[in-house]
C-alpha positions in Angstrom: 94.9 -12.8 -14.5 97.8 -14.4 -16.4 97.2 -16.7 -19.3 99.1 -19.2 -21.5 99.9 -16.8 -24.4 101.4 -18.8 -27.3 105.0 -18.2 -28.2 105.9 -17.8 -31.8 106.7 -20.9 -33.7 106.3 -22.7 -37.0 105.2 -26.1 -35.8 106.9 -29.4 -36.7 104.9 -30.8 -39.6 106.8 -31.3 -42.9 103.6 -30.8 -44.9 101.3 -27.8 -44.7 98.6 -28.1 -42.1 95.2 -28.4 -43.8 92.8 -26.0 -41.9 89.1 -25.6 -42.3 88.0 -22.1 -41.0 84.3 -22.2 -40.1 82.5 -18.9 -39.5 78.9 -18.4 -38.3 78.1 -16.7 -41.6 79.9 -14.9 -44.5 78.6 -11.5 -43.3 80.7 -8.4 -43.4 82.7 -8.4 -40.1 86.1 -8.4 -38.5 86.4 -12.2 -38.2 85.4 -12.8 -41.8 87.8 -10.2 -43.0 90.6 -11.6 -40.9 90.1 -15.1 -42.5 90.1 -13.5 -45.9 93.4 -11.7 -45.1 94.9 -15.0 -44.0 93.9 -16.5 -47.3 95.4 -13.7 -49.3 98.7 -14.1 -47.3 98.8 -17.8 -48.4 101.2 -18.9 -45.6 103.3 -21.9 -46.7 102.8 -23.6 -43.4 99.0 -24.2 -44.0 96.4 -24.7 -46.7 93.1 -23.0 -45.8 89.5 -23.5 -46.8 86.5 -21.6 -45.4 82.9 -22.6 -44.6 79.8 -20.8 -43.3 78.0 -22.7 -40.6 74.7 -21.0 -41.6 73.0 -21.1 -45.0 73.4 -18.4 -47.7 70.6 -16.0 -46.8 70.3 -12.3 -46.8 73.5 -10.4 -45.8 75.1 -13.7 -44.8 76.7 -14.0 -48.2 78.4 -10.6 -48.2 82.0 -11.8 -47.9 81.6 -14.9 -50.1 83.2 -13.2 -53.1 86.2 -11.9 -51.1 86.8 -15.3 -49.6 86.7 -16.9 -53.0 89.2 -14.3 -54.4 91.5 -15.2 -51.5 91.5 -18.8 -52.7 89.6 -20.2 -49.7 87.0 -22.2 -51.7 84.1 -21.1 -49.5 81.1 -23.3 -48.9 78.0 -23.4 -46.9 77.3 -26.1 -44.2 73.6 -25.2 -43.9 73.0 -25.4 -40.2 70.0 -23.1 -39.6 70.1 -22.7 -35.8 71.6 -23.9 -32.6 69.0 -26.7 -32.2 69.0 -27.8 -35.9 69.4 -31.5 -35.1 69.4 -32.8 -38.8 71.8 -30.0 -39.7 74.1 -30.9 -36.9 74.1 -34.6 -37.9 75.0 -33.6 -41.5 77.8 -31.3 -40.1 79.4 -34.2 -38.2 79.3 -36.4 -41.4 80.8 -33.5 -43.5 83.6 -32.9 -41.0 84.4 -36.6 -40.7 84.9 -36.9 -44.5 86.6 -33.5 -44.9 90.3 -33.8 -45.9 91.5 -31.4 -43.2 93.9 -31.7 -40.2 92.4 -29.0 -38.0 89.0 -27.4 -37.8 89.1 -23.8 -36.6 85.7 -22.3 -35.6 85.2 -18.6 -35.3 82.4 -16.7 -33.4 79.8 -18.0 -30.9 77.5 -20.4 -32.7 80.4 -22.1 -34.5 82.3 -22.3 -31.2 79.5 -24.5 -29.9 78.3 -26.5 -32.8 81.5 -26.9 -34.9 83.6 -27.8 -31.9 81.1 -30.5 -30.8 80.7 -31.8 -34.3 84.5 -31.9 -34.9 85.0 -33.7 -31.6 82.5 -36.4 -32.7 84.1 -36.5 -36.1 87.5 -37.0 -34.4 89.0 -33.9 -35.8 91.3 -31.6 -33.7 89.4 -28.4 -33.1 90.1 -24.8 -32.1 87.5 -22.0 -31.5 88.1 -18.3 -31.4 85.7 -15.8 -29.8 86.3 -12.4 -31.4 84.0 -10.4 -29.0 84.0 -9.5 -25.4 81.3 -11.1 -23.2 78.0 -9.3 -23.8 75.3 -8.2 -21.3 72.3 -10.5 -21.9 68.6 -9.8 -21.3 67.6 -13.5 -21.3 68.8 -16.7 -19.7 68.9 -18.3 -23.2 71.4 -15.7 -24.5 73.6 -16.1 -21.5 73.5 -19.9 -21.8 74.6 -19.7 -25.5 77.6 -17.5 -24.5 78.5 -19.9 -21.7 78.4 -22.9 -24.1 80.6 -21.0 -26.6 83.2 -20.9 -23.8 82.7 -24.2 -22.1 82.4 -26.5 -25.1 85.8 -25.6 -26.8 87.4 -25.3 -23.4 86.6 -28.9 -22.8 86.8 -30.5 -26.2 89.6 -28.5 -28.0 91.3 -25.1 -27.5 89.5 -21.8 -26.7 91.2 -18.7 -28.1 90.5 -15.2 -26.8 91.9 -12.3 -28.8 93.0 -9.9 -26.0 93.9 -10.0 -22.3 90.7 -8.0 -21.6 88.6 -10.7 -23.3 90.5 -13.5 -21.5 89.9 -11.9 -18.1 86.3 -11.1 -18.7 85.4 -14.6 -19.9 87.3 -16.1 -17.0 85.4 -13.9 -14.6 82.0 -14.6 -16.1 82.3 -18.2 -17.3 85.5 -19.5 -15.7 87.6 -20.4 -14.1 90.1 -20.4 -17.0 91.3 -23.8 -18.0 94.6 -25.0 -19.3 93.0 -25.2 -22.8 92.4 -21.5 -23.0 94.8 -19.3 -25.0 95.2 -15.6 -25.6 96.2 -15.1 -29.3 95.8 -11.6 -30.6 94.6 -11.2 -34.2 97.0 -9.6 -36.7 97.1 -7.1 -39.6 99.1 -7.2 -42.8 101.8 -4.7 -42.1 102.9 -4.7 -45.7 99.5 -3.5 -46.9 98.7 -1.2 -43.9 101.6 1.2 -43.8 102.1 4.9 -44.5 104.0 5.3 -47.7 104.8 9.0 -47.0 103.5 12.2 -45.7 100.5 13.7 -47.5 101.0 17.4 -48.5 97.4 18.5 -48.5 96.1 22.0 -48.3 93.2 22.5 -46.0 92.3 21.2 -42.6 92.9 17.9 -40.8 91.3 14.7 -42.1 90.5 12.0 -39.6 88.6 8.7 -40.0 86.4 6.5 -37.9 86.3 2.9 -39.2 83.6 0.9 -37.6 80.3 -0.8 -38.2 77.4 1.6 -37.8 76.0 0.1 -34.6 74.9 1.8 -31.3 77.9 0.2 -29.4 80.3 2.1 -31.7 78.9 5.3 -30.3 79.1 7.6 -33.3 76.7 9.9 -31.4 79.5 11.0 -28.9 82.0 11.2 -31.7 79.9 13.6 -33.7 79.4 15.8 -30.7 83.1 16.0 -30.3 83.7 16.6 -34.0 81.4 19.6 -33.8 83.9 21.2 -31.4 86.8 20.2 -33.6 85.3 21.9 -36.6 84.7 25.0 -34.5 88.5 25.1 -33.8 89.5 23.9 -37.3 86.9 25.0 -39.8 88.4 22.9 -42.6 88.4 19.6 -40.6 87.0 16.5 -42.2 85.8 13.3 -40.6 85.4 10.2 -42.8 83.0 7.6 -41.4 83.8 4.2 -42.9 81.4 1.4 -42.4 77.7 0.5 -42.6 75.0 -0.9 -40.4 71.6 -0.4 -38.7 72.6 2.9 -37.1 73.2 4.7 -40.4 69.9 6.6 -40.4 70.5 7.9 -36.9 74.0 9.0 -37.8 72.9 10.8 -40.9 70.2 12.6 -38.9 72.7 13.6 -36.3 75.1 14.9 -38.9 72.4 17.1 -40.3 71.1 18.3 -36.9 74.6 19.2 -35.7 75.3 21.2 -38.9 78.2 18.8 -39.9 77.1 18.0 -43.4 80.1 19.8 -44.9 82.6 18.3 -42.6 81.5 14.7 -42.1 81.4 12.2 -45.0 79.8 8.7 -44.7 81.7 6.5 -47.1 79.8 3.3 -46.4 81.3 -0.2 -46.4 84.6 -0.1 -48.2 87.2 -2.7 -49.3 89.9 -0.2 -49.7 90.4 0.9 -46.1 94.2 0.9 -46.4 94.0 3.4 -49.3 91.6 5.6 -47.3 93.9 5.6 -44.3 96.7 6.9 -46.6 94.7 10.1 -47.0 94.1 10.7 -43.3 95.9 12.3 -40.4 94.5 10.1 -37.6 91.8 7.7 -36.5 89.3 8.1 -33.8 86.9 5.7 -32.0 84.2 6.4 -29.4 83.2 2.8 -29.1 82.0 1.4 -25.7 82.7 -2.3 -26.4 85.7 -3.9 -28.0 87.6 -7.1 -27.6 90.5 -6.1 -29.9 89.6 -3.5 -32.4 91.1 -4.4 -35.8 90.5 -0.9 -37.2 92.8 0.6 -34.5 95.4 -2.0 -35.3 95.2 -1.0 -39.0 95.5 2.7 -38.1 98.6 2.0 -35.9 100.1 -0.1 -38.6 99.8 2.9 -40.9 101.7 5.0 -38.5 98.6 7.1 -37.6 97.9 8.6 -34.2 94.8 7.2 -32.5 92.3 8.8 -30.2 90.0 6.3 -28.6 87.7 5.6 -25.7 88.9 3.1 -23.1 86.7 0.2 -24.3 87.9 -3.3 -23.4 90.9 -4.4 -25.4 91.4 -0.9 -26.9 93.9 -0.1 -24.1 96.2 -2.9 -25.3 96.6 -0.9 -28.6 96.2 2.7 -27.6 98.6 3.4 -24.8 97.8 6.8 -23.5 100.4 9.5 -24.6 102.5 6.8 -26.2 100.6 5.4 -29.3 97.8 7.9 -29.0 95.3 9.2 -26.5 93.0 7.1 -24.4 90.0 8.7 -22.8 87.1 7.5 -20.5 84.0 6.0 -22.0 81.1 8.4 -22.9 83.1 11.4 -21.9 82.6 13.9 -24.8 84.7 16.7 -23.3 87.6 14.4 -22.7 87.3 13.0 -26.3 87.1 16.5 -27.7 90.2 17.7 -25.7 92.2 14.6 -26.8 91.3 15.2 -30.5 92.1 18.9 -30.3 95.4 18.4 -28.5 96.5 15.7 -31.0 95.5 17.7 -34.0 97.1 20.8 -32.6 100.5 19.1 -32.1 101.6 17.4 -35.3 105.1 16.5 -33.8 103.5 14.6 -31.0 101.0 13.1 -33.3 103.8 11.8 -35.5 105.5 10.3 -32.4 102.2 8.5 -31.5 102.1 7.1 -35.1 105.7 5.8 -35.0 105.1 4.1 -31.6 101.9 2.5 -32.8 103.6 1.1 -35.9 106.4 -0.4 -33.7 103.8 -2.0 -31.4 101.9 -3.6 -34.3 105.2 -4.9 -35.8 106.1 -6.5 -32.5 102.8 -7.9 -31.3 100.0 -7.7 -33.9 101.4 -8.4 -37.3 99.8 -11.0 -39.5 103.1 -12.8 -39.6 103.1 -13.1 -35.8 99.5 -14.3 -35.8 100.4 -17.0 -38.3 103.3 -18.1 -36.2 101.0 -18.4 -33.2 98.4 -20.4 -35.2 101.1 -22.8 -36.3 102.1 -23.4 -32.7 98.5 -23.9 -31.7 97.7 -26.3 -34.5 100.9 -28.3 -33.8 99.8 -28.5 -30.2 96.3 -29.8 -30.9 97.6 -32.3 -33.6 100.0 -33.7 -30.9 97.0 -34.1 -28.6 98.8 -32.1 -26.0 
């Protein structure tokens, strides 16, 4: 299915566009980090502030400090749930008074509530869904997802981050409308880059950068890594991230006898520096819209071995930027890792091709250009 991908552009406004980025929460996640990266870049074409739709509870404050350091003046809007009527009324009033030109909602709850509130407040609105459609066990969950597509599709602009996500949402909640856009996220190619080859003694060092959740499928990865260690006794796997599956992963590391070759680094803010020390990045995930971690790896000129999960194939082109293997196929994942590790010349070629792809399609600069075009479009009422 084709889609109206935005061309690059800078918009036509003489003054910077004032944009309020609204996230479901300030939790540690890809969308939250992306907004922080945009703030750090400080594009001249826009001034940006950030808000959390939900209140400051538990882990929902994790990225507040980073957003503040990025100059985004983060605040909390205090809407407790989808059917928080008093909270929604306050949200409409806040948005009506807010000195912003465009409201940009991120993630599912914000796509529904913020889009509707911005429409009532007469503010142009854009909503980005950063995940693929999810299997739902209840009618209520399915309805929430459907609203996150239908509401911005009718009242503003709906942004999907990959062709895979666009096609899947169109199939499940379509047909696609003229208000839908495919705008890939971007990474900072100045920060994520390989400064030079690392002359290390010892075995290969690879990384997996992902939240520790079942859908990231660290279980299969560890099975494959056991075979890698058998062939390369000095091999090291760095697992970067945190989440509810950590106890299960720690248990598997011990049971597989990988305690000396697998290191869990936890949640880290210095991923770019960690990638500087590695030879490649691997993912066994079973569900991805557009995996930022693999974009960052490619930007660093690293070979990537990954399972064919959703939008991953738009980054990992098999035998060009890395190796793409079937989902939940441990032997195929193992073979791809071993062949890539065993052929440094080909691995370097994958890295160069990956860097070139990111520079062309997935740089933060290109993402900013696409946002400028999108914001100019909604401000014109087109």
